C-alpha positions as CSV (number, residue, x, y, z in Angstrom):
1,M,156.0,185.7,95.4
2,S,153.5,183.4,97.3
3,T,155.2,180.9,98.8
4,K,151.9,178.5,99.4
5,R,150.9,175.5,97.7
6,D,148.8,175.0,94.6
7,Y,145.6,174.4,96.4
8,Y,144.9,171.6,93.7
9,E,148.4,170.2,95.3
10,V,147.3,170.3,98.4
11,L,144.3,168.0,98.2
12,G,146.1,165.6,95.9
13,V,142.9,166.4,92.9
14,Q,143.3,167.4,89.6
15,K,142.3,171.0,88.6
16,G,138.8,169.7,86.9
17,A,137.9,167.7,90.2
18,S,133.9,167.7,90.8
19,K,132.7,168.9,94.4
20,D,132.4,165.8,95.3
21,E,136.0,164.8,94.7
22,I,137.1,167.8,96.6
23,K,135.0,166.9,99.4
24,K,136.3,163.2,99.5
25,A,140.0,164.1,99.1
26,Y,139.3,167.1,102.0
27,R,137.6,164.7,104.4
28,K,140.4,162.3,104.3
29,L,143.6,164.7,105.3
30,A,141.2,166.3,107.4
31,L,140.3,163.1,109.6
32,K,143.8,162.2,109.3
33,Y,145.2,165.5,110.1
34,H,142.3,167.2,112.7
35,P,143.9,168.5,115.9
36,D,141.5,166.5,118.0
37,K,144.0,163.4,117.1
38,N,146.9,165.4,116.7
39,P,146.9,166.8,119.7
40,D,150.5,169.3,120.5
41,N,151.2,168.3,116.7
42,K,152.3,171.6,115.2
43,E,153.0,170.1,111.6
44,A,149.5,168.3,111.6
45,E,148.1,171.5,112.6
46,A,150.2,173.3,109.9
47,K,148.5,170.9,107.2
48,F,144.9,170.5,108.7
49,K,144.7,174.5,108.3
50,E,145.9,174.2,105.1
51,A,143.6,171.6,103.7
52,S,141.0,173.4,104.9
53,E,141.7,176.8,103.2
54,A,141.8,174.7,99.9
55,A,138.8,173.1,100.2
56,D,137.2,176.4,101.2
57,V,138.0,178.3,97.9
58,L,137.3,175.1,96.0
59,L,134.1,174.7,97.0
60,N,133.0,178.0,96.5
61,D,132.2,178.7,93.0
62,E,133.3,182.2,93.0
63,K,136.4,181.8,95.2
64,R,137.2,178.9,92.6
65,G,137.1,181.0,89.7
66,R,139.1,183.3,90.8
67,Y,141.9,181.3,92.3
68,D,141.8,179.2,88.9
69,Q,142.1,182.5,86.8
70,F,144.7,184.4,89.1
71,G,146.3,181.7,91.2
72,H,146.6,183.3,95.3
73,A,146.9,186.5,94.4
74,G,143.2,186.4,93.3
75,M,142.1,185.6,96.3
76,D,143.1,189.3,98.0
77,G,143.2,188.1,101.1
78,Q,139.6,186.0,101.3
79,G,140.9,182.2,101.0
80,G,140.1,180.2,103.6
81,F,141.5,181.1,106.8
82,G,143.2,184.3,106.2
83,G,142.7,185.9,109.9
84,G,144.4,183.1,111.2
85,F,143.4,179.6,112.7
86,G,139.7,179.9,113.4
87,G,139.3,183.4,112.7
88,G,138.3,185.1,109.1
89,G,137.7,182.8,105.9
90,F,135.0,180.6,105.3
91,S,132.6,182.8,103.9
92,D,130.3,179.7,102.7
93,F,129.4,177.0,105.4
94,S,127.0,175.2,103.1
95,D,129.4,172.2,102.2
96,L,132.6,172.7,104.3
97,G,130.4,172.9,107.2
98,D,128.7,169.9,106.5
99,I,132.2,168.1,106.0
100,F,132.9,169.6,109.1
101,G,130.1,168.0,111.1
102,D,130.5,164.6,109.9
103,I,134.5,164.3,110.8
104,F,133.5,165.8,114.2
105,G,130.9,162.7,114.4
106,D,133.8,160.3,113.0
107,I,135.9,161.4,115.7
108,L,133.9,160.8,118.3
109,G,133.2,157.4,117.2
110,G,129.8,157.4,115.7
111,G,128.6,158.9,112.3
112,R,126.6,162.3,112.0
113,R,123.2,161.6,111.0
114,R,120.7,164.3,109.5
115,R,117.5,164.0,110.9
116,G,115.6,166.6,108.7
117,R,112.7,166.5,106.9
118,G,111.0,163.4,105.4
119,N,113.3,161.2,108.2
120,Q,111.1,162.0,111.1
121,G,109.5,158.1,111.3
122,Q,110.1,156.4,114.4
123,P,111.1,152.5,114.2
124,G,108.5,150.9,116.4
125,A,110.2,148.4,118.9
126,D,110.5,144.8,118.8
127,L,108.5,142.8,120.9
128,Q,108.8,139.2,122.2
129,Y,106.0,136.8,123.9
130,E,106.8,133.1,124.9
131,V,104.9,130.3,123.8
132,Q,104.8,126.8,125.4
133,L,104.1,123.5,123.2
134,D,103.1,119.9,124.1
135,F,106.3,117.8,123.1
136,K,104.0,116.4,119.8
137,E,102.7,119.7,118.9
138,A,106.4,121.1,118.3
139,A,107.3,117.6,116.4
140,F,103.9,118.0,114.2
141,G,103.6,121.4,114.5
142,I,100.4,123.5,115.1
143,A,98.9,127.0,114.7
144,K,98.4,129.3,117.7
145,D,96.1,131.8,118.5
146,I,97.5,134.1,121.2
147,T,97.4,137.8,122.4
148,I,99.6,139.8,122.4
149,N,99.1,143.9,124.3
150,R,101.3,146.5,121.8
151,S,100.9,149.9,120.0
152,V,98.8,150.8,116.9
153,K,98.0,153.5,115.1
154,C,95.6,156.0,117.0
155,D,92.2,155.5,115.0
156,T,90.7,158.9,116.1
157,C,94.1,160.8,114.6
158,H,95.1,157.9,112.1
159,G,98.5,158.2,113.6
160,T,99.3,162.3,113.4
161,G,99.2,163.2,116.6
162,G,97.0,166.0,115.9
163,K,93.4,166.9,116.8
164,D,91.5,165.5,114.4
165,G,93.7,163.9,112.1
166,S,95.6,167.5,111.6
167,R,99.5,167.4,110.2
168,P,102.5,167.8,112.3
169,T,104.4,171.1,111.2
170,D,108.0,172.0,111.1
171,C,109.9,172.9,114.5
172,D,109.6,177.0,114.6
173,Y,113.0,176.8,116.2
174,C,115.0,174.4,114.1
175,K,113.1,175.0,110.9
176,G,112.4,171.3,110.8
177,F,115.7,170.3,110.6
178,G,115.5,168.3,114.1
179,E,118.9,169.7,114.9
180,I,120.8,172.8,115.9
181,R,124.2,173.6,113.9
182,R,126.7,175.5,116.0
183,Q,130.0,176.8,114.6
184,Q,132.4,176.2,116.8
185,G,136.0,178.1,115.4
186,F,136.7,176.3,112.5
187,F,133.9,173.7,112.0
188,T,130.7,173.3,112.6
189,V,128.8,171.2,115.5
190,S,125.5,169.6,115.7
191,S,123.1,169.0,118.3
192,P,119.3,167.6,118.5
193,C,116.8,170.5,118.3
194,P,115.8,170.8,122.4
195,K,112.2,171.9,121.7
196,C,111.2,168.8,119.3
197,H,113.7,166.6,120.2
198,G,114.9,165.8,116.7
199,S,111.9,165.0,115.0
200,G,111.9,168.0,113.3
201,Q,108.1,168.4,113.7
202,M,105.7,169.9,116.9
203,I,102.3,169.4,117.5
204,S,100.2,172.7,118.1
205,D,97.3,171.0,119.2
206,P,97.4,167.3,120.0
207,C,94.8,164.3,119.8
208,Q,92.7,163.9,122.7
209,K,92.9,159.9,122.7
210,C,96.4,159.6,122.2
211,H,98.0,163.4,123.6
212,G,100.0,163.8,120.3
213,D,101.6,160.2,120.0
214,G,99.8,159.3,116.9
215,R,99.9,155.6,118.9
216,T,97.6,153.8,121.4
217,K,97.8,150.6,122.7
218,K,95.3,147.5,122.4
219,N,95.4,143.6,122.4
220,V,95.5,142.4,119.2
221,N,95.4,138.8,118.6
222,L,97.5,136.8,116.4
223,E,97.7,133.2,114.7
224,V,101.3,132.1,115.0
225,K,101.8,128.9,112.6
226,I,104.5,126.6,114.1
227,P,106.5,124.6,111.7
228,A,106.9,121.1,112.6
229,G,110.5,120.0,113.8
230,I,110.8,122.9,116.0
231,D,113.0,123.1,119.3
232,H,112.8,124.7,122.9
233,G,114.5,127.6,122.8
234,Q,114.3,128.7,119.3
235,R,112.5,131.8,118.2
236,L,109.8,132.6,115.4
237,K,110.2,136.0,113.8
238,L,107.2,137.6,112.7
239,S,108.2,140.7,110.5
240,G,106.1,143.7,111.6
241,E,103.8,142.8,114.4
242,G,105.5,144.8,117.1
243,E,105.1,148.0,118.2
244,V,103.7,150.5,115.5
245,G,105.8,153.0,114.3
246,K,105.7,156.7,115.0
247,N,104.9,159.6,112.1
248,G,105.0,157.0,109.4
249,G,108.1,154.9,110.4
250,P,108.4,151.2,109.5
251,S,106.7,149.0,112.7
252,G,109.1,146.6,114.7
253,D,109.0,142.9,114.4
254,L,107.5,140.3,116.9
255,Y,109.6,137.5,118.3
256,V,108.1,134.4,119.6
257,L,110.3,132.1,122.0
258,V,109.5,128.4,122.1
259,S,108.9,126.5,124.8
260,I,108.3,122.9,125.2
261,R,107.4,120.3,128.2
262,E,108.7,117.5,129.0
263,H,107.1,114.2,127.8
264,D,106.3,111.9,130.3
265,V,108.2,108.9,127.8
266,F,109.9,110.8,125.1
267,E,113.0,112.7,125.2
268,R,114.9,114.3,122.4
269,D,117.8,115.1,120.7
270,G,117.8,117.3,118.2
271,F,115.6,115.2,115.8
272,D,116.2,111.9,116.6
273,V,113.4,110.5,119.9
274,Y,114.6,108.8,122.8
275,C,113.1,106.0,124.9
276,T,113.5,103.3,127.6
277,V,111.4,100.1,127.2
278,P,110.8,97.4,129.9
279,V,111.5,94.0,129.5
280,S,111.1,90.9,131.7
281,F,113.6,88.2,132.5
282,S,111.7,85.6,130.2
283,Q,111.5,88.0,127.7
284,A,115.2,89.6,127.8
285,A,116.0,85.9,128.3
286,L,114.0,83.9,125.5
287,G,113.4,86.4,122.9
288,A,109.8,88.2,122.5
289,E,107.6,90.8,120.2
290,I,107.1,93.4,122.3
291,E,104.6,96.9,121.5
292,V,106.6,100.0,121.6
293,P,105.0,103.5,122.0
294,T,106.2,106.3,119.1
295,L,105.2,109.3,118.0
296,D,103.0,107.7,115.2
297,G,101.5,104.8,117.7
298,K,102.6,101.4,118.7
299,V,105.0,99.5,116.3
300,A,106.0,95.7,117.3
301,V,109.5,95.2,117.5
302,S,111.3,92.0,118.2
303,I,113.9,91.7,120.8
304,P,116.3,89.0,120.7
305,A,117.1,86.1,123.1
306,G,119.7,86.7,125.2
307,V,119.1,90.8,124.7
308,Q,120.9,92.9,127.6
309,S,119.6,95.6,129.8
310,G,121.2,99.1,127.8
311,K,121.0,97.6,124.5
312,K,119.9,100.1,121.8
313,M,117.5,99.2,118.9
314,R,116.9,102.2,116.3
315,L,113.5,102.6,113.9
316,K,114.7,104.4,111.5
317,G,112.4,108.1,110.8
318,K,110.2,107.5,113.6
319,G,111.6,110.5,115.1
320,I,110.5,114.1,114.7
321,T,110.3,116.1,111.3
322,K,112.9,117.8,110.4
323,L,112.4,121.9,109.7
324,G,111.6,122.7,106.2
325,G,110.0,119.0,105.7
326,Y,113.2,117.4,104.9
327,G,113.0,113.9,106.3
328,K,112.8,112.8,109.8
329,G,114.5,111.7,112.8
330,D,115.1,108.4,114.2
331,Q,113.7,106.9,117.7
332,I,116.4,105.3,119.9
333,I,115.0,102.2,122.2
334,Y,116.9,101.6,125.2
335,I,116.6,97.8,126.6
336,H,115.4,98.0,130.7
337,V,115.8,94.0,131.7
338,E,113.8,94.4,135.0
339,T,114.3,92.2,138.2
340,P,111.2,91.4,139.8
341,T,110.7,92.5,143.1
342,K,107.7,90.3,144.8
343,L,107.3,86.7,143.4
344,N,105.0,84.2,145.1
345,S,105.7,81.2,145.6
346,E,105.5,79.6,142.7
347,Q,107.4,82.1,141.1
348,K,110.0,81.6,144.0
349,R,110.0,77.8,143.6
350,I,111.2,78.3,139.4
351,F,113.6,80.6,140.2
352,E,115.3,78.3,142.6
353,E,115.0,75.4,140.6
354,L,116.1,78.1,137.6
355,A,119.4,78.9,140.1
356,K,121.2,75.3,140.1
357,F,121.5,75.7,136.4
358,D,123.4,78.8,136.3
359,D,127.1,79.5,135.2
360,T,129.1,81.9,133.4
361,K,128.8,80.4,130.4
362,S,125.5,82.1,129.6
363,N,126.1,85.2,131.2
364,P,128.8,86.7,129.2
365,M,129.2,90.0,131.7
366,S,129.9,87.4,133.7
367,K,132.3,85.1,132.7
368,G,134.6,88.5,131.5
369,F,134.0,89.8,135.2
370,F,135.2,86.6,136.7
371,D,137.8,86.1,134.5
372,K,139.1,89.7,134.6
373,V,138.7,89.1,138.5
374,K,140.8,85.7,137.9
375,N,144.0,87.1,136.5
376,L,144.2,90.1,138.9
377,F,145.4,87.9,142.1
378,Q,147.7,85.4,139.9
C-alpha cells in the first residue's frame, strides 16, 4: 500500500481546484521549503520534493486524469521526482518551470520579468534642465522658452532602427523571447539573451543615420509655463518631454529645476516678502508718511511717532501669489532708524540744543536699561 500522501492534501487544495489555485498553493509551499532558504534542513527538503511532485502531477492534464482515476498506482513511476531528487520526472515544464523561475527570482530578492514578444519597448530616460528666474518672474509667473538636447525618433527609419524603415525580426537565438532558460536540476533559470541583449529582436540591416538605435539627438525648443509663486529649488515636471523611448517604449519626463536670483530690496520667506525701510531721526520721533516699495509698486505707509528701530509693520496681501492662485502672502516692513554720519554746523547746533532736553523718560529703552543697571548694584 502506498505511503504517499494525497497530492491534493499535500498542496492544501480541493480535488476540483483550478490550475491557478494549484500554482498559487505550490508557490507558497515552495517558497517556504526551498532548499536555498533552508540549507541542511532534510525535513524542509523532503516537503519541498513532496510539494513539487504533487504540483508536477496536478498541473499536467494527462497525469492528473490518471491520478484522479487510479490514485498513486496510476502514476506507474511517472509521478513527480520518480527518479530521485532532481532526476527523472517532469515530463512537462511549461507550467512548473515558470513557477520555478519565479521562485528562484524571489529567493534572490528580485522578481522575474518576462521580456518576450510585445514587451521590447524601452522607456526613454528622464532629463533635468535648470532655469534661472528673476525675483519678480517667480512671484508673478512667466512663460520661458528653453532649448534642450534630447533623443528623438529617427526621421529616416521612423524609429524602427532598420534601413528604409524595415522592421526588426525575432532574434533567432532566443526565438523572440529575450531570455534563455536553462534547466538546473529541479528548477529553471532564465537569463537575458546574449545575442539580442534581452530585447527579443534583431536588426539585420540597420539604418545608416541612427545605426540601428531608432533614435537621434536633436535640439528641441520648448515653452515652459512657470506658475506664479514658485520658489527656489522647486521642480516642474513636463510629462513625456524627456528622451524618446526605444522600440515603441514611452518617452521619459523633463524636470525643470527653478533657481531664483536674489533681489536688491526684497527677501522671501514662503509667500511673504520682507524689506527693510530706513527712516530719519525726525521721522521716527515725529511720525511721518513715507513711500514703501512693494511688488505691485509704491504704497504710502504711516509711520507712528516714536517708532523704534526694528519695529515690524505688516502690509496685508502685498506678498507673493500662492501656488494655485489661492490668495497672497504679506509684505513685512522692518523699520530702521538711521543715525546721521555727517552733520553740517547748523545740524550740529540743533542736535546740541536737543541734547539739553534728553532724559530717560522720553527714551523708553534707555529708561528700562538704566533701571536694571541701578538694581544690579544695589
